[in-house]
C-alpha positions, 0 to 999 in steps of 0.5 A, a space after each residue: 528442415 524446410 523453408 516452411 518450418 523455418 518461416 512458421 518458427 520465425 512467425 510463431 517467435 515474432 507472435 510469442 515476443 509481440 504477445 509478451 511486450 503487449 502483456 507487460 505494456 498492459 501490466 505497467 499501464 495498469 500499475 502506474 494506474 492503481 491506487 498505491 497501497 497503504 503503506 506507500 510513502 507518498 500515502 503516508 505522507 498525505 496522511 501525515 500532513 491530513 493529522 497535522 492540518 485537521 488534528 494538530 498532531 505536530 509528529 506522530 508515530 504510525 503503527 500496524 497498518 493494514 489493508 482492509 480492503 483493496 487489491 493489487 489493482 484496485 480503485 480504492 484501499 480501505 486502511 486501518 492503523 494506530 497513531 499517536 502524538 509523539 511526547 518527549 521521553 515517554 515509552 511507546 506503549 504508555 502513549 495514548 493510541 488511537 484506531 485510524 482509518 483512512 482510504 486511498 482512492 483515485 482522484 484528478 490525474 495531478 493528484 493521482 489519489 486522494 486520501 481521507 482519515 478518520 481517527 477512532 477511539 483508544 486502542 492498545 498498542 499492538 504487539 509486533 509480528 513475530 518473525 517469519 520462520 517463528 510464525 512457519 515453525 510455531 514458535 510462541 
């Protein structure tokens, strides 16, 4: 191997390493700026605070959280879930479940994101998802 080959391979290795580091930095920056997903702990904390302040729910159960729109790097997520206030010794399926729609959007840097909540009408408690192996094998 000549000195030109060694120089070329070192240059290519350096450029490749610089490209990988640059892509990693872009991914980390984009992830840090992305709106958190619907089931994020901070998002659910804000949802809980809104339900307490605006709808006078003391303690709540949230079930079947789903993302209606918005991807991994989206500026906004539209979410859907079921919510009920916790009531003593009542079975969860007998509680009055309501549809809850909420959105998570970019906010000012101190807040980082803004959550808005809308309660809908009564809905039945959703059945839990079967385990992955049952879904893949088609067992009911």
